[in-house]
VEXTIZA-849516 format. One record per residue (C-alpha): residue in one letter; x, y, z. Coordinates in steps of 0.2 Angstrom, whole numbers, plus 5000, padded with zeros to 4 digits. Layout:
REC   aa     px     py     pz
REC    A      X      Y      Z
...
% end
This chain:
REC   aa     px     py     pz
REC    M   4972   5346   4842
REC    T   4980   5338   4854
REC    T   4981   5320   4857
REC    A   4982   5311   4872
REC    R   4998   5304   4879
REC    T   4996   5282   4882
REC    K   5004   5277   4894
REC    P   5018   5263   4889
REC    L   5010   5243   4890
REC    S   5024   5237   4898
REC    S   5025   5250   4911
REC    A   5016   5249   4927
REC    E   5011   5259   4942
REC    P   5025   5257   4959
REC    G   5009   5252   4968
REC    Q   5004   5238   4957
REC    L   5024   5233   4958
REC    A   5024   5233   4977
REC    Q   5007   5224   4976
REC    G   5016   5211   4965
REC    S   5030   5209   4976
REC    S   5021   5206   4993
REC    W   5010   5195   4983
REC    L   5026   5185   4977
REC    G   5033   5186   4995
REC    A   5019   5177   5003
REC    L   5016   5164   4990
REC    R   5035   5160   4995
REC    N   5031   5159   5014
REC    R   5017   5149   5010
REC    R   5027   5138   5001
REC    L   5041   5138   5013
REC    W   5030   5133   5028
REC    L   5022   5121   5019
REC    G   5037   5113   5016
REC    V   5043   5115   5034
REC    L   5026   5105   5038
REC    G   5030   5089   5025
REC    W   5046   5087   5030
REC    T   5041   5087   5050
REC    V   5027   5077   5046
REC    A   5039   5065   5037
REC    C   5051   5065   5052
REC    L   5037   5061   5063
REC    I   5032   5046   5053
REC    F   5048   5041   5049
REC    F   5056   5040   5069
REC    P   5049   5023   5074
REC    I   5058   5014   5061
REC    F   5074   5023   5061
REC    W   5073   5019   5081
REC    M   5068   5001   5078
REC    V   5084   4998   5064
REC    L   5097   5009   5079
REC    T   5088   4998   5093
REC    G   5092   4982   5084
REC    F   5112   4984   5083
REC    K   5111   4988   5103
REC    T   5114   4974   5115
REC    E   5097   4967   5124
REC    A   5103   4979   5140
REC    A   5108   4995   5131
REC    A   5091   4992   5121
REC    V   5082   4994   5140
REC    A   5096   5006   5149
REC    D   5100   5017   5136
REC    P   5088   5027   5124
REC    S   5104   5038   5117
REC    L   5108   5039   5100
REC    I   5127   5036   5102
REC    F   5131   5017   5107
REC    S   5143   5004   5099
REC    P   5133   4996   5086
REC    T   5132   4976   5087
REC    L   5126   4963   5076
REC    D   5124   4951   5088
REC    S   5106   4951   5088
REC    Y   5104   4950   5070
REC    A   5114   4932   5072
REC    E   5104   4926   5086
REC    V   5089   4930   5078
REC    Q   5095   4920   5062
REC    N   5100   4907   5071
REC    R   5084   4904   5081
REC    A   5074   4904   5065
REC    N   5075   4902   5048
REC    Y   5073   4920   5039
REC    L   5073   4915   5022
REC    H   5059   4901   5023
REC    F   5046   4914   5032
REC    A   5051   4926   5019
REC    L   5049   4916   5003
REC    N   5032   4912   5013
REC    S   5027   4929   5013
REC    V   5032   4931   4995
REC    V   5023   4919   4987
REC    V   5008   4923   4999
REC    A   5008   4943   4994
REC    F   5011   4940   4975
REC    G   5000   4926   4974
REC    S   4985   4931   4984
REC    T   4987   4948   4972
REC    L   4988   4941   4959
REC    L   4971   4930   4961
REC    A   4961   4949   4969
REC    L   4967   4955   4952
REC    L   4961   4938   4940
REC    I   4943   4941   4951
REC    A   4941   4959   4953
REC    I   4946   4966   4935
REC    P   4931   4956   4929
REC    S   4919   4964   4941
REC    A   4925   4979   4941
REC    Y   4923   4980   4919
REC    S   4905   4974   4923
REC    M   4900   4987   4936
REC    A   4908   5000   4927
REC    F   4900   4996   4909
REC    L   4887   4987   4913
REC    P   4877   4992   4929
REC    T   4864   4987   4935
REC    K   4852   4996   4949
REC    R   4859   4985   4962
REC    T   4877   4989   4956
REC    K   4880   5005   4970
REC    G   4870   4993   4984
REC    T   4883   4979   4978
REC    L   4899   4993   4981
REC    L   4893   4998   4997
REC    W   4888   4980   5003
REC    M   4908   4976   4998
REC    L   4914   4990   5007
REC    S   4907   4987   5023
REC    T   4915   4969   5024
REC    K   4930   4981   5028
REC    M   4920   4985   5043
REC    L   4919   4969   5051
REC    P   4931   4963   5065
REC    P   4943   4948   5059
REC    V   4939   4940   5076
REC    G   4922   4940   5071
REC    V   4922   4927   5058
REC    L   4938   4916   5065
REC    V   4929   4905   5072
REC    P   4921   4899   5057
REC    I   4935   4902   5046
REC    Y   4944   4890   5057
REC    L   4936   4877   5058
REC    L   4934   4878   5039
REC    F   4951   4877   5036
REC    R   4953   4863   5048
REC    D   4940   4853   5039
REC    T   4945   4855   5022
REC    G   4965   4853   5026
REC    L   4969   4871   5022
REC    L   4977   4875   5042
REC    D   4994   4880   5039
REC    T   4995   4881   5021
REC    R   5002   4895   5008
REC    T   4986   4891   5001
REC    G   4974   4893   5013
REC    L   4984   4913   5017
REC    I   4982   4916   4997
REC    I   4961   4912   5000
REC    V   4960   4923   5016
REC    Y   4971   4937   5011
REC    T   4964   4938   4992
REC    L   4944   4939   5001
REC    M   4952   4953   5013
REC    N   4957   4964   5000
REC    L   4945   4962   4986
REC    P   4933   4975   4991
REC    I   4946   4989   4992
REC    V   4954   4978   4974
REC    V   4936   4981   4966
REC    W   4932   4998   4972
REC    M   4950   5005   4964
REC    L   4947   4997   4950
REC    Y   4931   5002   4947
REC    T   4935   5019   4950
REC    F   4950   5018   4937
REC    F   4937   5009   4923
REC    K   4924   5024   4925
REC    D   4937   5037   4921
REC    M   4939   5027   4903
REC    P   4929   5035   4892
REC    K   4917   5024   4886
REC    D   4920   5028   4865
REC    I   4935   5020   4864
REC    L   4927   5005   4870
REC    E   4911   5007   4856
REC    A   4924   5010   4843
REC    G   4930   4992   4849
REC    R   4914   4985   4847
REC    M   4912   4992   4831
REC    D   4925   4983   4825
REC    G   4918   4967   4828
REC    A   4929   4966   4844
REC    S   4922   4953   4856
REC    T   4920   4957   4877
REC    L   4938   4947   4880
REC    Q   4947   4956   4866
REC    E   4939   4974   4875
REC    V   4947   4970   4892
REC    L   4963   4962   4884
REC    Y   4968   4975   4871
REC    L   4958   4991   4875
REC    L   4953   4992   4893
REC    L   4971   4983   4903
REC    P   4983   4996   4892
REC    L   4974   5011   4895
REC    T   4971   5007   4913
REC    L   4989   4998   4916
REC    P   4994   5012   4928
REC    G   4979   5011   4938
REC    I   4980   4993   4940
REC    A   4998   4993   4944
REC    S   4996   5005   4958
REC    T   4982   4993   4964
REC    G   4990   4978   4964
REC    L   5004   4989   4974
REC    L   4994   4993   4987
REC    A   4987   4976   4988
REC    V   5004   4968   4989
REC    I   5009   4980   5003
REC    L   4992   4976   5011
REC    S   4995   4958   5012
REC    W   5014   4958   5017
REC    N   5008   4969   5033
REC    E   4994   4956   5039
REC    A   4997   4951   5056
REC    F   4981   4943   5062
REC    W   4975   4928   5049
REC    S   4991   4922   5048
REC    L   4996   4922   5068
REC    N   4980   4912   5071
REC    L   4980   4901   5055
REC    T   4998   4894   5055
REC    S   5012   4887   5065
REC    S   5029   4884   5053
REC    Q   5025   4876   5040
REC    A   5016   4891   5029
REC    A   5020   4904   5041
REC    P   5026   4923   5034
REC    L   5036   4938   5042
REC    T   5024   4943   5053
REC    A   5023   4927   5061
REC    Y   5041   4928   5063
REC    I   5041   4944   5072
REC    A   5028   4936   5084
REC    S   5039   4923   5089
REC    F   5051   4934   5097
REC    S   5040   4939   5112
REC    S   5037   4926   5126
REC    P   5030   4924   5141
REC    E   5046   4929   5148
REC    G   5045   4945   5141
REC    L   5051   4956   5126
REC    F   5068   4955   5121
REC    W   5069   4974   5114
REC    A   5086   4970   5104
REC    K   5078   4955   5096
REC    L   5064   4961   5093
REC    S   5069   4977   5082
REC    A   5081   4967   5074
REC    A   5067   4954   5068
REC    S   5057   4967   5061
REC    T   5071   4977   5053
REC    M   5073   4961   5043
REC    A   5054   4956   5041
REC    I   5052   4974   5034
REC    A   5065   4977   5024
REC    P   5060   4970   5008
REC    I   5046   4981   5008
REC    L   5050   4995   5011
REC    V   5064   4993   4994
REC    F   5051   4986   4986
REC    G   5040   5001   4988
REC    W   5053   5015   4986
REC    L   5056   5005   4970
REC    T   5039   5006   4964
REC    Q   5033   5024   4973
REC    K   5034   5032   4955
REC    Q   5021   5018   4946
REC    M   5010   5019   4962
REC    V   5009   5038   4962
REC    R   5006   5038   4944
REC    G   4994   5024   4944
REC    L   4983   5032   4960
REC    T   4982   5052   4950
REC    F   4977   5042   4936
REC    G   4962   5050   4928
REC    A   4966   5066   4939
REC    V   4970   5076   4926
REC    K   4958   5076   4910
% end
């Protein structure tokens, strides 16, 4: 009686080895091409910012007539921009308005999102869709009534007025994002808190907020960026006292034409703080945006 020979577990047919190596090669090529595509898209997005920064170091004549990357850099445009307007005044207005409106939006949105996520009614989905639909309304459609209301209440050209407008502008997005983050949280944790005698306020402060802090942080960072970049309302509701950096940029266009070097220098100075802020907080934003994606 003979026994059949069995192949070692570690052995493999040559065809299987070839197939495995070809699969690994295809995977590497796919990753390579995805990397090339990602870098290409990133360069295309970054190039306008890079060109704007370079133009700010040119003279007005070179900015219009010389599109080359090789030139003699000068700080004349930055000096003229600073002499024409007080940059720090506009920057302070942007900081106060952006962070003030974000804080106010979070204070309103957290209890709203909590009630919609954990105490829903038949009208909850309709309310969420209605809030989101307000973002589709062109701002110019409500400019006249808001302008008249601000004029009669003394809110024109004030930081308080801009904070109110920016809060209302960002509130639908903030509520929607917090609602999705709260919905991903296990309800058993809140129920355990209720069984231990926690009130609704204690539930929110000691259970909900700490567990959803990454999502709240990313929502706040997004609201800050949206408020910082908002130009329509700042140009129409302010003149000098509460004007942020978006109005500061617009002041360098005149009936005589656009002064490209000065406009680029002013734009660079306006976006530099938010670019640095975004770079420093990118990990928190990505972490918050992916919060709850992996269970």
